[in-house]
N, C-alpha and C positions, 0 to 999 in steps of 0.2 A: 453524430460522431464522425470523424475523418482523420486524416493525417494531413500535416503539414511540414513543408521542407523549405530552405532558402539558402541561397549564397550570396554574400554581399563582399565584393572585392574592396580591400581597403584602399588600393590606389584607383582613385575615379576614373583613370584613363584606361584602365583595362575592362574587358568585356567578359561577361559570364559565359561559359561555354555550356550549351543546354545538355550535352550529354551526361556528364555526372550529375546534373540537376534532374534528369529523367532518372537515372539510376537511384538516386536518393528517393525520389517519388514512388518510383514502382516497386522498390523492395519493401514497401509499406502497403502493399495492395490489399492485404488482409483487413486493413483498417478502413478501406474504402473501395469496395467492389464494384460501385455503382457509377463511377465516372472519375474520369482524371483532367487534371488542367494544368497548364505551365504556361508562364509569362517570364520575360526576360526584357532588360532593357539597359544597355551599357553594363554598368558594375553589379546590377542587382539582378536576381533571378528568384521567382517564387514558384513553388509547385504544391499541388493539392491532390489527394485521393478523396473520393466522397462516399459516403454511406448516407444515402439520401432518406432523411426524418421529417423535416418540414420544408413545405414548397418543393415537392419532389420534381416537378417539371423545371422550375426555375431554380434559384440559388445556386448556380455553378461557379466554382472559383478557380483561380484568383479571380477576385471581383474589384472593380474600379468605381470610382465617382463619376460625375458627369463630365468632368473636363479631363479626366484621366490622369489627374495629378496624385491621387492617393488609391494605393492597391492594398488588398487585405487577403489572407489566407486564415481561416478560422477553423479551430475544432472545439466542438461543444454545443451547449444548449443555453439561450438567453431567455429565461422564463418570463421575464417584464418586458420584452421586447415590443408587445403589443402597444403597451401603456406609453413606452418611450416613443414608439413610431407615431402616435397621435400628437405629441408634442413635437415632434421634428417635422411632421408634415404641417403643422400650425406655424412653423417658422420659414415654410417655403420649401422643404425639401421635397423632391417628388421620386417616389420609389418605382423601382421596374420590376421588382420582385416582392414575394412576401415573405423572403428569408429573415432570419434574426442577423444574419450575417451583414445584411444591408443596413440594418439599425445602428450595428457597431460602426460602420463605416461612416454614416453621416452623422452620429455622435461624435466621433473622433473629428469631423469637421468643425464642429460647434464648440467642443471642450478639449480637444487636444488630448493629451496623455491622461489627464484626469477623468476621460470617459470611463474607465475601469470602475470607477468609485460608483457610477450610476447601475451597474450591471449586476443583476441577480441571476445567478446560474453557475454552471461550470464552463469553464473557458480556458484555452489557450489560443493566442492568435499572434499575427505578425503583421504590422502596416508599414508599408513604405511610403514616405511622403516626398514627393520628388521635389517640391518647393523648397521644403527644409533640408533636403540631402540627409534624411533621417530615418533610421529604422527603430521602430516601437515593438518589443516583445513584452507579452503580458501572461499571465497566469492567475487563475482564480484564486479566491482567498484561502481555501483548504487545501489545494493542491489535487483536486479531484481529476484535472485534466494535467497530463505530463507535458513539459517542454524542456528539451537538452539544448546545450550549445557548445561550440568549441572555437578556439581562435588559433589560426595559424600565422605564420609571418605574411601571408598574402591575402587571407579572407577570414570573414566570419561564416560559419556553418550552424544552421539549427535544423532541429527535426523532432517531431513527436516521439521519435524511439531512437535509441542510440545507434542502432544499426542502420538508420536513415542517415546519419553523419559519417558513418564509417563506408558507406558506398560510395561517398565522394571521392575515395582514395587519396585524399589529401595529406594523411599521415599514417603512420604505423600504428595499430592497436597494441597497446602496451598496458601490462598490469599495474595498476595504481596500489602497490603492495602496502604503502603506509596505512591503507584503511584495514589491513587484514584483522589486527586485534579487536577493533570495533566490530566488524562482521562477526567473528568468531564468539564474541561476547553477546550482541544484541541481534544479531541474523541480517543486519542491514546497515547501510551507511547513512546516518543524518546530516543534515548539512547539504551543502552544495556539491561536493566531491562525489564522484561514481567509482566503478571499479577501473575505469579505463582512465589513464593519465591523459590530462588535457581535455577530457570531455566533463562538463559540469551541468547540473540541473537548475534552472531557474526556481528559487524556492516559492512557495505559495504566498500569495499576497503581495508579491513584487511586479514591478515593471524594470525593464532594462532597456536603455535608449543607447543607441550608437549614432554618432555622425562623424564626419571627416574632421570638423572643425573642433568638437568638444571631446571626441573618443566616448568611453562608456560611462554611463551614468545609472547607478540601480537606486530605486525608491521602492520603500516599503509602504504600501498605501492603505493597508488594513492590517490590524492586530486583535488578537482576542483581548476581551476585556481583562486587566490585570488585578481586578479586586471584586468582590461580591457586593450584591446590591443590599440594601438595608434588610437584615434579617428580620426585622419586626413586620414585614409583609406577611398578611395572614397565610397561615400553612394551607388551610382548607381551600383558598383560592387558586393556589398555584397549579393543581391538577386540572381544574377547569380551564384555566388559561392555556394550559400547555395542550389540553386537547385541541381547543378551537385553533391554536397555531399549527398544530400537527395537520387538521383537516384542510387548512388553506394551502400548506406545503405541498400535500399529497395532491391536491386539484392542480396546482400550478405544474407539477411534474408530469402530468398526463398530457401535456401538449404534443401533438404529435399528428402527422397525417399517415401513419403506419401503426399496423397492431402492436399492442403493448401487452407485456406480460409481468410476472412477479417470481423471483426467486424464492421460494418458500421452505425454511428448514424445519419449521415446527418450533422454532424458539420465540421468544417474545417481540423482538424487533420485526421479524418479517411478519408474524401473524398480526401484528397491529397494523402493518401496511396493508395486508389483505383485508382486514375488516373496515380500514379507512377509505380504501380504494373502490371496494366492490359497489357501494352505492353511487359512486361519481360516474360509473361507466353503464353504458346501454345494455351490453350483453355480459355474459358470464367472464369473470376474469380468468385469465389463463396461468396456473401457477406450475412451477417446476421444482423437483427436489432431486437431491444426488444422495447416494450412500454406498456402504459396501455390503456383502454378504455376511461376513463375519459377524457373529452374535454381539450385539451392544454397541455395533459400528455404524448405525444409521438412527435417524429421527423421523422415520417414515410414518409411524402410528400418531405422532403429534403433527406432522405436516398434513396427513390425512384428515384429523380432526380438525385444523384449521381451514383446511380447503373445503371439507363438509359444511362447516358453519357458515361460510359466506357463499356456498354455492359454486364453488370455483371449478372449472374445467382442469383437473390435475394430472399431471404426468411426471413419472420418474424415471430415473436412469441408475443402475447398479453399476459400478466401476470393478472390475476384476483386477488383481495384482498384475495380472499379465498385460492388460491395457494400461495401467498406471505406470509401469516401468518402461514399457515399448514408448509410450508417448512422452516420457520424461525430457529426453535430449531436444525434441522439436520444442518444448515448451521453455526450456532454459534459452534456446535461441529466441523464442519470441519475447521472453522478459528481460533478455540482454545482459543479465546479472544472474549469479547464482539465486535460486529460487529459496526465498526465506523460509516460507511456510508450505508444509506438505499438504495444505488444503488447497494450494493453488491448483494442483492437478484436477481433483473432483470439480472444481470451479469451472475449469476448462470444458469438462464433459457436459455438465448441467447446461453451460452456455451453448455447447453444439446442440443439445437438445432442444432448447429454447429457440435457436435459430431457425429450426424446421417449421415453426409455427407463428413466431413474431419476431419484431426487429428491434424491439427496445423492451428492458426489463428494469423493474425498480428493485432495489436492494435495501437492506437493513446496515449496511455499512456506515459505521460512525457512532452508533448509538451506545456501544459500550464504553467509549471513551468519554462520550457526553455525559452520561448517566452514571458512570462508576459501576460497570457491570463485571469487571474481571475480578476472579478471586484473589489476584496479587494486590489491588486495591484495599480488600478487606483485611487480607494478612498483614499488609504493612501499616495499616491505619491501627490495628490492635497491636502489633508490635510496638509500635511509636507509643500509644498510650500505655500499655502496660510497662514499657521500657522507662518511661519517665517516672511512674510510680516506683519501681524497683531502683531506679538510680537515687530516688530521693530517700528511700527506707533503708536500703541495704548500704553498709560501708564499702569503700573502694576496695579495702584489702580482701573482704569477703567476696565481692564480686568477682575480683581477679583469680581467686581461689577457685571458685566455680568455674570460670571460663578453663582454668586449667585442667580441672577433672572432666570435664566434658568427653573428652577422646576415650576416657575409660568406660564410659556407658556403653551398652550392647548396640551393635551396629545400627539397627533398625530405630532405635530410639534417638541415637546420636545424628541421625540424617536429619531429623525434624528439629532437634535441638540447636544444631548448628546453624539454623536458618531463623533463629529467634534473637531476641534482644539479649539472651543469656550469652551469646557467643559474638555479637556484632554490636558496633556502635551505633548510635541513634542517628546517623546520617544519611540524607536521602540516596548518597552514593552507594551505602553499604546495604541499607535496607531495602531499598527500591530497585537498584539497578545490579549491584554485584550479586546480590541475593537471588535473582532470578535470570542471571547469565547463563547462556548455553555452555559456554567454556569460560569459567572464572579466572582471575587473574592467577592463582596457583596452579591451576591446570594448564594455563597457556605457557606458563614458565616451564613447563616439562614438556609441552607439545612444539612450541616454536623453535626451529633451529637458530634463528637469529633472536637472541635476547634483546639486541639493541631495539628492535623493531617495536617491542612491548613499552619500553619506557619513554619511546620518542614523542607521545602524545597520549591524552587521557581519552579512553575510548568512550568515555560518557560526558565529554565536555559539552558537546551541543545540548544533549539532553538535560544537564545540569543547568546550563545557562537558561533554557526555557523554565526549569523548575524554579529557578530563584527569581525569574521575573515576576512572578505572581506573589501579592502581598498576603494571600489567605493562609489557611491552615494546610496540613500535609494531603489532605483529600483534593482540596481545590488546586494544589501545586501539581499533583500527579496528573489530574485530568490535563492540566493545561501544558504539561510537557509532553504528554502522549498525543494530544490533539496536534501537535507540531513536529513530532517526529515519528513515533510507532504508526499513527494514522497513516501518514503520508507514504510508508511503506505498503499498508494494506491497500490503500487506493491506487497505488501504482499496480500491485498485484490483480485488483479488481478491473482496472483499465485493460493490462495487457492480457490477461486470460480472457475476458469478453471479446476484446477486440480480435484475438488469435481466431474466434468463430464468427467474426463480423457481426457482432449484436452489440448495441449500445447499451450501457448499464447508467442508471440514474440513482442518485442517492438523497432522498430526501430528507434524512435526518441531518444532513449537512448544508440544507439552507443556510445561509449565513446569519439571516436574522432570528432564526431558530437558534442557532449555535450561541449567538449574544444573549438571547433570553435565558438559555439553559446554562450557561457557563456563568451568569450572573446570579444563579441560586447558589446558597451556602451548600457547602459538601453534605452536611448532615441531613438535607431533605432528599438527597440522591442515594445516600448508603445509611441506612439506620439500623444501627446495631449489626446483625448478620445479612441484613435483606438489602441486597442490591437493587439499584434502579428504581427505588422506593416510589418516588414522584410519578415515574413514568407509569408504573404497575398501578397506581391510584388513578391516574388520568385515563387508563384503559378498562376499569371495571365496568362491566355490563356490556364490553365491546368485544373483547377477546375471550375464548372458553377459559373457565377457571381453572382446568387442569394445566393450561400452559401458562396462566397469569401466575400461578403459584409454584411453577416447577422450578427446579435448580438449573442454573446455565449449564449445559453440556458442552458448548463449544462445537468444533468439527472434528469428530474422532477419526483417525487414518490409523489403521493397524500397521504402521510403519516397522515398529520395533518387532512385532511377531514375524513380519515377513523377513526381515533383515537377519532374523536369529534363525529363520527356517529355511524355506526354498530359495529365496534370494539372498542367501549368505554369499554366493558368488559375485553379486554386485559389489560387495564391500570389499572382497578379494581384488577385484579389478581396479576400482575407482578410488580405494584408499590405501590398499596393501599393495597393489600392482606395481611392476617396474617404473612405467611410465610416471605413475603418480609420485612414487618415492624419489625419482632421479630429478624432480623440480626442485628438491631440496629445501622445501620450505618447512617440514615438520621432521621430528625426531621419529625414525622407523620403530624403535624400540617401544616407544610410548604408543604410537599407533598400534601396534600389533597387541600391547596390553589391553588397551581400550576395546578393541575389535574383538578380542577373544573374551573378555570379561562380558560383553554384551552376548555374543554366541552361547556361552555356556550359562548364561541367566545370572550371573553373580551380580551384575549391575544392569540398568537400563540406561543405554546410550543411543538410543534410537534417533533422537534429534541431534546429537553431536555426528553420528555417522552421516545424517542427512546433510547437513553442512558441508561435510568433507566430500561426500559424493558429488554434490553440486558444484563445489568449487573446482573438482577435477574435470567435470562434464564442460563447465563454462571455459575453462582454459582449451581443453580439445577443440572446442567450436571457435571461440573467438582470437585465441593466441597461436594455436596451430593449424587454424584453418580448415579442421576438418568437417565435412557435412555431417549435420545433426542426424540425417537419416540413416549414416553409416555407423552411428554409434549404437550399440547394442547393450541395453540394460536388461537382461534375461536372467532366469534361473540356472542357465548353463551359458557362460560366456565362451563365445568361439574362440578355440585354441588356447584357452585357458587351462594351466595345470594346477589342480587344488592340491595345495599342501597343507599337512596338519602342523599347527604350531605348538610349541612347548607350552600347553595350556597351564599347568598346575604351577610352575614357577612365575609365569607371566601374569596370571589371575592373582597369585598371592601377594604379589608386590603393590596391586591396584586396589585392594579393599579399602583403603584409608579414604579414596575420593567419592 
């Protein structure tokens, strides 16, 4: 795990200045505290920060080939590099290190841009080919490792994190406010755009080539299967095949010259990794869990059960609300964009705990999207199934009358009815996206000061395009879309929060061959009735404790709503209702006050919505206003803040309908 940065001047007569290149590299020191490298030649400069995992003594970067015509900076791990190395040595290549970086370098010499198609692992790398006058940027198939780039009128910049690009001082950071509706609806930005105007992310499974002669050329070298395999394959053989593949994948992910551990939540996915990992290592595996002291806000009993079952050396950390909010601004800085999920904060704390004992951890990220583990898959599938029956049996006029009368139902019942086929069309946009939006379009029409921004583009366009790519049923399409959108955001969270603690995280469930195998399975073998992850559960029988195998998914509970309603209400007052936040003019102040007060008084739960607004304001203060994240206080008592009472009764009364 490392950081890569680079500058390529568009005019070959210009020379790269090492000063901005060094700033770009060293602002990412948390990604690579073990070493640093810099190389520049004429119009090209590459920088690297190293977290040494494989070939600790060697493997320094930037790395070059024998005749110094090809240079590489690389972030990630190539799990099949030993196999490829044997082949390359047979072709006459002579290695100077034991690193997987050198394998990529020699493979590029043999196969050029298509080298990525041979690599199994997680990676983002840049290769400068002097003879071709060409830069190659590449990112792994699922987006496990990040890579961002920006183009000015004079140069191309790239880095593992956006802050690395900003450190070059080549352009001013500006808010790409066109993405605001998508962020408010989904929590993140799918596709190439970021929160920064002019900064883009290289999408998973892509390469980007630039040369003076040809300019830019992007290629998609891998994509998910767009149909399912023959459903006549014997169902009883699938769990056995899956377990065999999982065992092989976990074994490959143990490649390391430094100690490894595991993030163990007590859920099915991490417990499965613990059970598969334990027999493959010499000593007891080291496991790490995180939670909160509030009742029902941790999974420690299940994590301890899973750890005990495999004889793990288990450790836990409890995060207090004071630590949570005190650390938040610094973590927004680490993530470069508003933090989408409140679970990012405890992820940082468990990463910090793990870093005291190991340098690499395995995590269960990706299993929910692969095996249909989220409750929203189940709800959407049933909505779709029952909605088709309802549409066929009930006349249109009757359905319209029922929909018209839904607002007359008691509020508690109406909240659920409004999210069903009784109130919504059977389109994926309505049932799968708008139905689970943080701020739905009706709410955004009240929230946004500029209504035009809401109609300028469809917030779900990228996700819907991925959904429609697949030819299968609704279950298979939901998974297909989330693996290319929602999961990419989760992986960014996993990468940035673990790297903030200088620890490498690996995701065995996202081995691309395993992904191809599982996505080719029909949806009904993964979601059977109300039973999620059915084929995965069946494959783990006798391996994972029964109490974990049969328990319902808990997710990662954070008592955020309770905190913001109670002692941390001043955080809302400062970052949502405060003068600085309101003066930005993005949102309607009256609506914000109604929403915040409805949450404070317990009329409605708006913790998720307030979380997005708080994070957006903190992000703007850091990246647009230039404020030091360590100087931003998120506490139960905001410095210098005068607490004022809102006219709660009239404000809350007008908000009851949402």
